[in-house]
N, C-alpha and C positions, 0 to 999 in steps of 0.2 A: 503494500500498501503507499503511496506517494502522498504527504500530508505537505501543502506550502502555505505557507503564512502569506495572507496579502495585505499590505498596506502601500497604498496609495497616496502621492501627493494631491491627486486630482479630484480628492473628497476628505472631508472633515477628518483632522488627526484623533484617536482615540483619547477619550477624557480620561481614563483610567488603565486598569492592568486587563486591558482585552485587543485584538486584533479587529481590523474592520472585517477581513473575510478569510478565510481556508478554502483551497482548494483541495479537492481530493480526486486522486487517480486512482480507478480500482478498489476492492474493498467492499465488505460487507455493511450495512448500516446497526447500530444498535443504539434503539432509542430509550433512556431511562428515565422512569416515570419521579416526578417531582419526590425528591428527599427533605424531610423535614430533621430537627435538631433531637431526635431519640435513639437510644441505641438498642440492641438486638432483644433486647430485654421489655422494650417499650416505655424505657425510664428518660424523661428529657433532661438534656443534657444543661448544665448552668441555670438555675432557676432564673428566668429572666435578664441571661447573658447573652446578648447577640454574640461576641466572640465565641462563648462556647457551644451556642447551637451552630454557628458557622463553622467551627470545626469540626463537628461532629455530623454536618450534612457533606462536610469533603470525604470525611472519613467513610461515611455509608457510600458515597459515590464511587471510590477508592475499592471498597468491597464489591461493588457488584460488579467494576470493571476487570478488577480480579479474577472474578469467577468464571469469566470468559477468555480469560489468558490475554488482558489487554490492560493497559495504564492510561494517566492523565493525556501522556505524549498521543493519543489515538481520540482523546475529545476534540470534535470540530465546532460544537456550539454548546453553549449554556443559557438559559432563560431563568433569570433570578426575579424571585419576587422578595420583596422586604414591607413590613408591617409599618406604615407611616414613615413619613418625611425625617422625622428623629432618628430612625434606625440606618439611614442610608449612610452618614458616614462611619459610625462604630460597624456595619457591615464593609465597608469599603478598607477601614483600618484592619481589621481579622482576615481580610482576602490577603491584603498587602503582606501580612506576617505568613500567612498559608503557601502563597503563590510562589517563593522562590524554591522551595522543597518540590512541590508539584509538577514545576515549569520550570528547571533550572537553566532552558536555554532561553528563557523569557519569552517564547514564542505561545502569547496566549489566545485559548479561542475565542471567537466572538462571541460577546455576551450581552444580551438586551435585560435590560435592570429594570424594574415596575414597581412600583409604589402603591401597594393597594391598603385597604382598611381594615384587611383581616385574612386568615387561614381558618383551617378546618376547625382548627383549636385555639382559643383565645391566647394562649401561652407560647403559642408556635410563631416564631418572628422572622423566618426567614423558610422560603423554600427554592432548591435549586432541580429544575431538571437539565437535563443533558443529550446529547447524541455523539455517538463514538462512531469512526470508521474503523471496522476491523482488517486486519490483514487476510 
């Protein structure tokens, strides 16, 4: 599978840790349902902590990717939902701490970040779904 990051000067530059696009040649697509900040036992990570929930979400995504022999380098798109505008910067700060380990080359997948009024449970602060291209 060939995965190429696209960042052109002919469009606005990313405002954070994401790329404008990713071009994929060959490969099978894996669509990962939105993950929230709960562990395998259903326990919420860090009561009310955006950082803890964000770390748990990426851990959950990583576990799903690993289960099919993939990793974060296979991710070609994220869609991120955060609850309330006050959650945007705490999420972005947490992501900035996590991404260097997940994407050491700095080639971040495109990400659409949406601010919403709430998720399925009131205590959930962030949900992320992903698309990965498998070799």
